[in-house]
mmCIF entry with sequence, helices, sheets and N, C-alpha, C, O atoms, coordinates in Angstrom:
data_MODEL
# 
_entry.id   MODEL 
# 
_entity.id                         1 
_entity.type                       polymer 
_entity.pdbx_number_of_molecules   1 
# 
_entity_poly.entity_id                      1 
_entity_poly.type                           'polypeptide(L)' 
_entity_poly.nstd_linkage                   no 
_entity_poly.nstd_monomer                   no 
_entity_poly.pdbx_seq_one_letter_code       MHGMWLGFGRRFSVNAGEWTLTWQEGSTRKSAQRGYYEQI 
_entity_poly.pdbx_seq_one_letter_code_can   MHGMWLGFGRRFSVNAGEWTLTWQEGSTRKSAQRGYYEQI 
_entity_poly.pdbx_strand_id                 A 
# 
loop_
_entity_poly_seq.entity_id 
_entity_poly_seq.num 
_entity_poly_seq.mon_id 
_entity_poly_seq.hetero 
1 1  MET n 
1 2  HIS n 
1 3  GLY n 
1 4  MET n 
1 5  TRP n 
1 6  LEU n 
1 7  GLY n 
1 8  PHE n 
1 9  GLY n 
1 10 ARG n 
1 11 ARG n 
1 12 PHE n 
1 13 SER n 
1 14 VAL n 
1 15 ASN n 
1 16 ALA n 
1 17 GLY n 
1 18 GLU n 
1 19 TRP n 
1 20 THR n 
1 21 LEU n 
1 22 THR n 
1 23 TRP n 
1 24 GLN n 
1 25 GLU n 
1 26 GLY n 
1 27 SER n 
1 28 THR n 
1 29 ARG n 
1 30 LYS n 
1 31 SER n 
1 32 ALA n 
1 33 GLN n 
1 34 ARG n 
1 35 GLY n 
1 36 TYR n 
1 37 TYR n 
1 38 GLU n 
1 39 GLN n 
1 40 ILE n 
# 
_struct_asym.id          A 
_struct_asym.entity_id   1 
# 
_struct_conf.conf_type_id            HELX_P 
_struct_conf.id                      HELX_P1 
_struct_conf.pdbx_PDB_helix_id       AA1 
_struct_conf.beg_label_comp_id       LYS 
_struct_conf.beg_label_asym_id       A 
_struct_conf.beg_label_seq_id        30 
_struct_conf.pdbx_beg_PDB_ins_code   ? 
_struct_conf.end_label_comp_id       TYR 
_struct_conf.end_label_asym_id       A 
_struct_conf.end_label_seq_id        37 
_struct_conf.pdbx_end_PDB_ins_code   ? 
_struct_conf.beg_auth_comp_id        LYS 
_struct_conf.beg_auth_asym_id        A 
_struct_conf.beg_auth_seq_id         30 
_struct_conf.end_auth_comp_id        TYR 
_struct_conf.end_auth_asym_id        A 
_struct_conf.end_auth_seq_id         37 
_struct_conf.pdbx_PDB_helix_class    1 
_struct_conf.details                 ? 
_struct_conf.pdbx_PDB_helix_length   8 
# 
_struct_conf_type.id          HELX_P 
_struct_conf_type.criteria    ? 
_struct_conf_type.reference   ? 
# 
_struct_sheet.id               AA1 
_struct_sheet.type             ? 
_struct_sheet.number_strands   2 
_struct_sheet.details          ? 
# 
_struct_sheet_order.sheet_id     AA1 
_struct_sheet_order.range_id_1   1 
_struct_sheet_order.range_id_2   2 
_struct_sheet_order.offset       ? 
_struct_sheet_order.sense        anti-parallel 
# 
loop_
_struct_sheet_range.sheet_id 
_struct_sheet_range.id 
_struct_sheet_range.beg_label_comp_id 
_struct_sheet_range.beg_label_asym_id 
_struct_sheet_range.beg_label_seq_id 
_struct_sheet_range.pdbx_beg_PDB_ins_code 
_struct_sheet_range.end_label_comp_id 
_struct_sheet_range.end_label_asym_id 
_struct_sheet_range.end_label_seq_id 
_struct_sheet_range.pdbx_end_PDB_ins_code 
_struct_sheet_range.beg_auth_comp_id 
_struct_sheet_range.beg_auth_asym_id 
_struct_sheet_range.beg_auth_seq_id 
_struct_sheet_range.end_auth_comp_id 
_struct_sheet_range.end_auth_asym_id 
_struct_sheet_range.end_auth_seq_id 
AA1 1 HIS A 2  ? PHE A 8  ? HIS A 2  PHE A 8  
AA1 2 VAL A 14 ? THR A 20 ? VAL A 14 THR A 20 
# 
loop_
_atom_site.group_PDB 
_atom_site.id 
_atom_site.type_symbol 
_atom_site.label_atom_id 
_atom_site.label_alt_id 
_atom_site.label_comp_id 
_atom_site.label_asym_id 
_atom_site.label_entity_id 
_atom_site.label_seq_id 
_atom_site.pdbx_PDB_ins_code 
_atom_site.Cartn_x 
_atom_site.Cartn_y 
_atom_site.Cartn_z 
_atom_site.occupancy 
_atom_site.B_iso_or_equiv 
_atom_site.pdbx_formal_charge 
_atom_site.auth_seq_id 
_atom_site.auth_comp_id 
_atom_site.auth_asym_id 
_atom_site.auth_atom_id 
_atom_site.pdbx_PDB_model_num 
ATOM 1   N N  . MET A 1 1  ? 19.831 -10.967 -1.098  1.00 0.00 ? 1  MET A N  1 
ATOM 2   C CA . MET A 1 1  ? 21.117 -10.479 -0.687  1.00 0.00 ? 1  MET A CA 1 
ATOM 3   C C  . MET A 1 1  ? 20.938 -9.597  0.541   1.00 0.00 ? 1  MET A C  1 
ATOM 4   O O  . MET A 1 1  ? 19.864 -9.044  0.779   1.00 0.00 ? 1  MET A O  1 
ATOM 5   N N  . HIS A 1 2  ? 21.966 -9.483  1.280   1.00 0.00 ? 2  HIS A N  1 
ATOM 6   C CA . HIS A 1 2  ? 21.945 -8.580  2.419   1.00 0.00 ? 2  HIS A CA 1 
ATOM 7   C C  . HIS A 1 2  ? 23.368 -8.084  2.662   1.00 0.00 ? 2  HIS A C  1 
ATOM 8   O O  . HIS A 1 2  ? 24.343 -8.714  2.255   1.00 0.00 ? 2  HIS A O  1 
ATOM 9   N N  . GLY A 1 3  ? 23.459 -6.963  3.323   1.00 0.00 ? 3  GLY A N  1 
ATOM 10  C CA . GLY A 1 3  ? 24.774 -6.398  3.587   1.00 0.00 ? 3  GLY A CA 1 
ATOM 11  C C  . GLY A 1 3  ? 24.688 -5.203  4.516   1.00 0.00 ? 3  GLY A C  1 
ATOM 12  O O  . GLY A 1 3  ? 23.690 -4.999  5.206   1.00 0.00 ? 3  GLY A O  1 
ATOM 13  N N  . MET A 1 4  ? 25.745 -4.426  4.517   1.00 0.00 ? 4  MET A N  1 
ATOM 14  C CA . MET A 1 4  ? 25.831 -3.235  5.361   1.00 0.00 ? 4  MET A CA 1 
ATOM 15  C C  . MET A 1 4  ? 26.150 -2.038  4.472   1.00 0.00 ? 4  MET A C  1 
ATOM 16  O O  . MET A 1 4  ? 26.843 -2.179  3.464   1.00 0.00 ? 4  MET A O  1 
ATOM 17  N N  . TRP A 1 5  ? 25.653 -0.874  4.837   1.00 0.00 ? 5  TRP A N  1 
ATOM 18  C CA . TRP A 1 5  ? 26.000 0.364   4.144   1.00 0.00 ? 5  TRP A CA 1 
ATOM 19  C C  . TRP A 1 5  ? 26.742 1.263   5.115   1.00 0.00 ? 5  TRP A C  1 
ATOM 20  O O  . TRP A 1 5  ? 26.601 1.139   6.331   1.00 0.00 ? 5  TRP A O  1 
ATOM 21  N N  . LEU A 1 6  ? 27.531 2.165   4.564   1.00 0.00 ? 6  LEU A N  1 
ATOM 22  C CA . LEU A 1 6  ? 28.340 3.073   5.357   1.00 0.00 ? 6  LEU A CA 1 
ATOM 23  C C  . LEU A 1 6  ? 28.335 4.426   4.667   1.00 0.00 ? 6  LEU A C  1 
ATOM 24  O O  . LEU A 1 6  ? 28.525 4.499   3.453   1.00 0.00 ? 6  LEU A O  1 
ATOM 25  N N  . GLY A 1 7  ? 28.122 5.495   5.418   1.00 0.00 ? 7  GLY A N  1 
ATOM 26  C CA . GLY A 1 7  ? 28.090 6.832   4.841   1.00 0.00 ? 7  GLY A CA 1 
ATOM 27  C C  . GLY A 1 7  ? 28.457 7.881   5.870   1.00 0.00 ? 7  GLY A C  1 
ATOM 28  O O  . GLY A 1 7  ? 28.647 7.583   7.050   1.00 0.00 ? 7  GLY A O  1 
ATOM 29  N N  . PHE A 1 8  ? 28.553 9.105   5.406   1.00 0.00 ? 8  PHE A N  1 
ATOM 30  C CA . PHE A 1 8  ? 28.911 10.222  6.275   1.00 0.00 ? 8  PHE A CA 1 
ATOM 31  C C  . PHE A 1 8  ? 27.755 11.192  6.394   1.00 0.00 ? 8  PHE A C  1 
ATOM 32  O O  . PHE A 1 8  ? 27.082 11.489  5.408   1.00 0.00 ? 8  PHE A O  1 
ATOM 33  N N  . GLY A 1 9  ? 27.524 11.686  7.597   1.00 0.00 ? 9  GLY A N  1 
ATOM 34  C CA . GLY A 1 9  ? 26.479 12.660  7.849   1.00 0.00 ? 9  GLY A CA 1 
ATOM 35  C C  . GLY A 1 9  ? 26.955 14.075  7.568   1.00 0.00 ? 9  GLY A C  1 
ATOM 36  O O  . GLY A 1 9  ? 28.102 14.286  7.175   1.00 0.00 ? 9  GLY A O  1 
ATOM 37  N N  . ARG A 1 10 ? 26.078 15.036  7.769   1.00 0.00 ? 10 ARG A N  1 
ATOM 38  C CA . ARG A 1 10 ? 26.390 16.442  7.505   1.00 0.00 ? 10 ARG A CA 1 
ATOM 39  C C  . ARG A 1 10 ? 27.511 16.977  8.384   1.00 0.00 ? 10 ARG A C  1 
ATOM 40  O O  . ARG A 1 10 ? 28.274 17.845  7.961   1.00 0.00 ? 10 ARG A O  1 
ATOM 41  N N  . ARG A 1 11 ? 27.611 16.473  9.584   1.00 0.00 ? 11 ARG A N  1 
ATOM 42  C CA . ARG A 1 11 ? 28.649 16.943  10.516  1.00 0.00 ? 11 ARG A CA 1 
ATOM 43  C C  . ARG A 1 11 ? 29.802 15.942  10.603  1.00 0.00 ? 11 ARG A C  1 
ATOM 44  O O  . ARG A 1 11 ? 30.456 15.819  11.638  1.00 0.00 ? 11 ARG A O  1 
ATOM 45  N N  . PHE A 1 12 ? 30.035 15.237  9.507   1.00 0.00 ? 12 PHE A N  1 
ATOM 46  C CA . PHE A 1 12 ? 31.119 14.262  9.378   1.00 0.00 ? 12 PHE A CA 1 
ATOM 47  C C  . PHE A 1 12 ? 31.009 13.089  10.340  1.00 0.00 ? 12 PHE A C  1 
ATOM 48  O O  . PHE A 1 12 ? 32.007 12.446  10.665  1.00 0.00 ? 12 PHE A O  1 
ATOM 49  N N  . SER A 1 13 ? 29.790 12.814  10.792  1.00 0.00 ? 13 SER A N  1 
ATOM 50  C CA . SER A 1 13 ? 29.589 11.618  11.607  1.00 0.00 ? 13 SER A CA 1 
ATOM 51  C C  . SER A 1 13 ? 29.454 10.418  10.660  1.00 0.00 ? 13 SER A C  1 
ATOM 52  O O  . SER A 1 13 ? 28.979 10.559  9.534   1.00 0.00 ? 13 SER A O  1 
ATOM 53  N N  . VAL A 1 14 ? 29.868 9.263   11.119  1.00 0.00 ? 14 VAL A N  1 
ATOM 54  C CA . VAL A 1 14 ? 29.792 8.050   10.320  1.00 0.00 ? 14 VAL A CA 1 
ATOM 55  C C  . VAL A 1 14 ? 28.470 7.357   10.621  1.00 0.00 ? 14 VAL A C  1 
ATOM 56  O O  . VAL A 1 14 ? 28.146 7.102   11.781  1.00 0.00 ? 14 VAL A O  1 
ATOM 57  N N  . ASN A 1 15 ? 27.717 7.056   9.582   1.00 0.00 ? 15 ASN A N  1 
ATOM 58  C CA . ASN A 1 15 ? 26.442 6.360   9.709   1.00 0.00 ? 15 ASN A CA 1 
ATOM 59  C C  . ASN A 1 15 ? 26.577 4.986   9.062   1.00 0.00 ? 15 ASN A C  1 
ATOM 60  O O  . ASN A 1 15 ? 27.285 4.831   8.067   1.00 0.00 ? 15 ASN A O  1 
ATOM 61  N N  . ALA A 1 16 ? 25.910 4.008   9.618   1.00 0.00 ? 16 ALA A N  1 
ATOM 62  C CA . ALA A 1 16 ? 25.953 2.653   9.077   1.00 0.00 ? 16 ALA A CA 1 
ATOM 63  C C  . ALA A 1 16 ? 24.626 1.967   9.352   1.00 0.00 ? 16 ALA A C  1 
ATOM 64  O O  . ALA A 1 16 ? 23.891 2.351   10.262  1.00 0.00 ? 16 ALA A O  1 
ATOM 65  N N  . GLY A 1 17 ? 24.331 0.961   8.565   1.00 0.00 ? 17 GLY A N  1 
ATOM 66  C CA . GLY A 1 17 ? 23.104 0.209   8.762   1.00 0.00 ? 17 GLY A CA 1 
ATOM 67  C C  . GLY A 1 17 ? 23.079 -1.012  7.867   1.00 0.00 ? 17 GLY A C  1 
ATOM 68  O O  . GLY A 1 17 ? 23.971 -1.211  7.043   1.00 0.00 ? 17 GLY A O  1 
ATOM 69  N N  . GLU A 1 18 ? 22.070 -1.815  8.032   1.00 0.00 ? 18 GLU A N  1 
ATOM 70  C CA . GLU A 1 18 ? 21.911 -3.021  7.230   1.00 0.00 ? 18 GLU A CA 1 
ATOM 71  C C  . GLU A 1 18 ? 20.941 -2.774  6.087   1.00 0.00 ? 18 GLU A C  1 
ATOM 72  O O  . GLU A 1 18 ? 20.049 -1.933  6.201   1.00 0.00 ? 18 GLU A O  1 
ATOM 73  N N  . TRP A 1 19 ? 21.107 -3.500  4.984   1.00 0.00 ? 19 TRP A N  1 
ATOM 74  C CA . TRP A 1 19 ? 20.173 -3.448  3.878   1.00 0.00 ? 19 TRP A CA 1 
ATOM 75  C C  . TRP A 1 19 ? 19.866 -4.873  3.430   1.00 0.00 ? 19 TRP A C  1 
ATOM 76  O O  . TRP A 1 19 ? 20.670 -5.784  3.623   1.00 0.00 ? 19 TRP A O  1 
ATOM 77  N N  . THR A 1 20 ? 18.696 -5.050  2.832   1.00 0.00 ? 20 THR A N  1 
ATOM 78  C CA . THR A 1 20 ? 18.271 -6.352  2.330   1.00 0.00 ? 20 THR A CA 1 
ATOM 79  C C  . THR A 1 20 ? 17.613 -6.166  0.974   1.00 0.00 ? 20 THR A C  1 
ATOM 80  O O  . THR A 1 20 ? 16.783 -5.275  0.796   1.00 0.00 ? 20 THR A O  1 
ATOM 81  N N  . LEU A 1 21 ? 17.983 -7.003  0.024   1.00 0.00 ? 21 LEU A N  1 
ATOM 82  C CA . LEU A 1 21 ? 17.381 -7.004  -1.305  1.00 0.00 ? 21 LEU A CA 1 
ATOM 83  C C  . LEU A 1 21 ? 16.664 -8.335  -1.476  1.00 0.00 ? 21 LEU A C  1 
ATOM 84  O O  . LEU A 1 21 ? 17.288 -9.395  -1.413  1.00 0.00 ? 21 LEU A O  1 
ATOM 85  N N  . THR A 1 22 ? 15.341 -8.279  -1.695  1.00 0.00 ? 22 THR A N  1 
ATOM 86  C CA . THR A 1 22 ? 14.518 -9.482  -1.776  1.00 0.00 ? 22 THR A CA 1 
ATOM 87  C C  . THR A 1 22 ? 13.949 -9.641  -3.180  1.00 0.00 ? 22 THR A C  1 
ATOM 88  O O  . THR A 1 22 ? 13.425 -8.688  -3.756  1.00 0.00 ? 22 THR A O  1 
ATOM 89  N N  . TRP A 1 23 ? 14.054 -10.851 -3.726  1.00 0.00 ? 23 TRP A N  1 
ATOM 90  C CA . TRP A 1 23 ? 13.508 -11.160 -5.056  1.00 0.00 ? 23 TRP A CA 1 
ATOM 91  C C  . TRP A 1 23 ? 11.986 -11.038 -5.011  1.00 0.00 ? 23 TRP A C  1 
ATOM 92  O O  . TRP A 1 23 ? 11.341 -11.644 -4.156  1.00 0.00 ? 23 TRP A O  1 
ATOM 93  N N  . GLN A 1 24 ? 11.413 -10.261 -5.924  1.00 0.00 ? 24 GLN A N  1 
ATOM 94  C CA . GLN A 1 24 ? 9.968  -10.060 -5.942  1.00 0.00 ? 24 GLN A CA 1 
ATOM 95  C C  . GLN A 1 24 ? 9.312  -10.804 -7.099  1.00 0.00 ? 24 GLN A C  1 
ATOM 96  O O  . GLN A 1 24 ? 8.374  -11.574 -6.889  1.00 0.00 ? 24 GLN A O  1 
ATOM 97  N N  . GLU A 1 25 ? 9.802  -10.580 -8.323  1.00 0.00 ? 25 GLU A N  1 
ATOM 98  C CA . GLU A 1 25 ? 9.180  -11.192 -9.486  1.00 0.00 ? 25 GLU A CA 1 
ATOM 99  C C  . GLU A 1 25 ? 10.159 -11.165 -10.647 1.00 0.00 ? 25 GLU A C  1 
ATOM 100 O O  . GLU A 1 25 ? 10.903 -10.197 -10.806 1.00 0.00 ? 25 GLU A O  1 
ATOM 101 N N  . GLY A 1 26 ? 10.168 -12.213 -11.459 1.00 0.00 ? 26 GLY A N  1 
ATOM 102 C CA . GLY A 1 26 ? 11.085 -12.298 -12.585 1.00 0.00 ? 26 GLY A CA 1 
ATOM 103 C C  . GLY A 1 26 ? 10.528 -11.774 -13.886 1.00 0.00 ? 26 GLY A C  1 
ATOM 104 O O  . GLY A 1 26 ? 11.241 -11.741 -14.889 1.00 0.00 ? 26 GLY A O  1 
ATOM 105 N N  . SER A 1 27 ? 9.289  -11.369 -13.899 1.00 0.00 ? 27 SER A N  1 
ATOM 106 C CA . SER A 1 27 ? 8.647  -10.919 -15.131 1.00 0.00 ? 27 SER A CA 1 
ATOM 107 C C  . SER A 1 27 ? 9.112  -9.518  -15.522 1.00 0.00 ? 27 SER A C  1 
ATOM 108 O O  . SER A 1 27 ? 9.294  -8.652  -14.666 1.00 0.00 ? 27 SER A O  1 
ATOM 109 N N  . THR A 1 28 ? 9.301  -9.306  -16.825 1.00 0.00 ? 28 THR A N  1 
ATOM 110 C CA . THR A 1 28 ? 9.636  -7.975  -17.342 1.00 0.00 ? 28 THR A CA 1 
ATOM 111 C C  . THR A 1 28 ? 8.499  -7.422  -18.207 1.00 0.00 ? 28 THR A C  1 
ATOM 112 O O  . THR A 1 28 ? 8.693  -6.461  -18.951 1.00 0.00 ? 28 THR A O  1 
ATOM 113 N N  . ARG A 1 29 ? 7.333  -8.023  -18.108 1.00 0.00 ? 29 ARG A N  1 
ATOM 114 C CA . ARG A 1 29 ? 6.173  -7.537  -18.866 1.00 0.00 ? 29 ARG A CA 1 
ATOM 115 C C  . ARG A 1 29 ? 5.821  -6.123  -18.422 1.00 0.00 ? 29 ARG A C  1 
ATOM 116 O O  . ARG A 1 29 ? 6.081  -5.731  -17.285 1.00 0.00 ? 29 ARG A O  1 
ATOM 117 N N  . LYS A 1 30 ? 5.232  -5.374  -19.330 1.00 0.00 ? 30 LYS A N  1 
ATOM 118 C CA . LYS A 1 30 ? 4.833  -3.997  -19.020 1.00 0.00 ? 30 LYS A CA 1 
ATOM 119 C C  . LYS A 1 30 ? 3.843  -3.954  -17.862 1.00 0.00 ? 30 LYS A C  1 
ATOM 120 O O  . LYS A 1 30 ? 3.902  -3.042  -17.037 1.00 0.00 ? 30 LYS A O  1 
ATOM 121 N N  . SER A 1 31 ? 2.937  -4.922  -17.788 1.00 0.00 ? 31 SER A N  1 
ATOM 122 C CA . SER A 1 31 ? 1.948  -4.920  -16.704 1.00 0.00 ? 31 SER A CA 1 
ATOM 123 C C  . SER A 1 31 ? 2.629  -5.115  -15.344 1.00 0.00 ? 31 SER A C  1 
ATOM 124 O O  . SER A 1 31 ? 2.209  -4.510  -14.357 1.00 0.00 ? 31 SER A O  1 
ATOM 125 N N  . ALA A 1 32 ? 3.671  -5.948  -15.279 1.00 0.00 ? 32 ALA A N  1 
ATOM 126 C CA . ALA A 1 32 ? 4.395  -6.143  -14.021 1.00 0.00 ? 32 ALA A CA 1 
ATOM 127 C C  . ALA A 1 32 ? 5.157  -4.873  -13.648 1.00 0.00 ? 32 ALA A C  1 
ATOM 128 O O  . ALA A 1 32 ? 5.162  -4.474  -12.483 1.00 0.00 ? 32 ALA A O  1 
ATOM 129 N N  . GLN A 1 33 ? 5.797  -4.240  -14.623 1.00 0.00 ? 33 GLN A N  1 
ATOM 130 C CA . GLN A 1 33 ? 6.524  -2.998  -14.373 1.00 0.00 ? 33 GLN A CA 1 
ATOM 131 C C  . GLN A 1 33 ? 5.585  -1.902  -13.878 1.00 0.00 ? 33 GLN A C  1 
ATOM 132 O O  . GLN A 1 33 ? 5.914  -1.158  -12.955 1.00 0.00 ? 33 GLN A O  1 
ATOM 133 N N  . ARG A 1 34 ? 4.422  -1.814  -14.498 1.00 0.00 ? 34 ARG A N  1 
ATOM 134 C CA . ARG A 1 34 ? 3.437  -0.805  -14.119 1.00 0.00 ? 34 ARG A CA 1 
ATOM 135 C C  . ARG A 1 34 ? 2.959  -1.011  -12.687 1.00 0.00 ? 34 ARG A C  1 
ATOM 136 O O  . ARG A 1 34 ? 2.705  -0.040  -11.976 1.00 0.00 ? 34 ARG A O  1 
ATOM 137 N N  . GLY A 1 35 ? 2.835  -2.259  -12.258 1.00 0.00 ? 35 GLY A N  1 
ATOM 138 C CA . GLY A 1 35 ? 2.401  -2.569  -10.904 1.00 0.00 ? 35 GLY A CA 1 
ATOM 139 C C  . GLY A 1 35 ? 3.363  -2.033  -9.854  1.00 0.00 ? 35 GLY A C  1 
ATOM 140 O O  . GLY A 1 35 ? 2.932  -1.555  -8.806  1.00 0.00 ? 35 GLY A O  1 
ATOM 141 N N  . TYR A 1 36 ? 4.658  -2.109  -10.125 1.00 0.00 ? 36 TYR A N  1 
ATOM 142 C CA . TYR A 1 36 ? 5.660  -1.577  -9.181  1.00 0.00 ? 36 TYR A CA 1 
ATOM 143 C C  . TYR A 1 36 ? 5.745  -0.071  -9.275  1.00 0.00 ? 36 TYR A C  1 
ATOM 144 O O  . TYR A 1 36 ? 5.924  0.602   -8.260  1.00 0.00 ? 36 TYR A O  1 
ATOM 145 N N  . TYR A 1 37 ? 5.623  0.468   -10.466 1.00 0.00 ? 37 TYR A N  1 
ATOM 146 C CA . TYR A 1 37 ? 5.709  1.925   -10.653 1.00 0.00 ? 37 TYR A CA 1 
ATOM 147 C C  . TYR A 1 37 ? 4.573  2.641   -9.939  1.00 0.00 ? 37 TYR A C  1 
ATOM 148 O O  . TYR A 1 37 ? 4.780  3.711   -9.366  1.00 0.00 ? 37 TYR A O  1 
ATOM 149 N N  . GLU A 1 38 ? 3.385  2.068   -9.965  1.00 0.00 ? 38 GLU A N  1 
ATOM 150 C CA . GLU A 1 38 ? 2.213  2.709   -9.375  1.00 0.00 ? 38 GLU A CA 1 
ATOM 151 C C  . GLU A 1 38 ? 2.193  2.610   -7.850  1.00 0.00 ? 38 GLU A C  1 
ATOM 152 O O  . GLU A 1 38 ? 1.361  3.260   -7.217  1.00 0.00 ? 38 GLU A O  1 
ATOM 153 N N  . GLN A 1 39 ? 3.078  1.823   -7.239  1.00 0.00 ? 39 GLN A N  1 
ATOM 154 C CA . GLN A 1 39 ? 3.118  1.697   -5.771  1.00 0.00 ? 39 GLN A CA 1 
ATOM 155 C C  . GLN A 1 39 ? 3.749  2.915   -5.130  1.00 0.00 ? 39 GLN A C  1 
ATOM 156 O O  . GLN A 1 39 ? 3.498  3.185   -3.956  1.00 0.00 ? 39 GLN A O  1 
ATOM 157 N N  . ILE A 1 40 ? 4.549  3.648   -5.857  1.00 0.00 ? 40 ILE A N  1 
ATOM 158 C CA . ILE A 1 40 ? 5.284  4.795   -5.296  1.00 0.00 ? 40 ILE A CA 1 
ATOM 159 C C  . ILE A 1 40 ? 4.369  5.923   -4.917  1.00 0.00 ? 40 ILE A C  1 
ATOM 160 O O  . ILE A 1 40 ? 4.830  6.956   -4.433  1.00 0.00 ? 40 ILE A O  1 
# 
């Protein structure tokens, strides 16, 4: 998926940008979850 985001800055300026969500893996196993958690 992809799209645009819109928000307000501290001085009421309007900020916008693009975002992308990419499919990584369909597994819900604990080992797969741990692999993503440890990347942070």
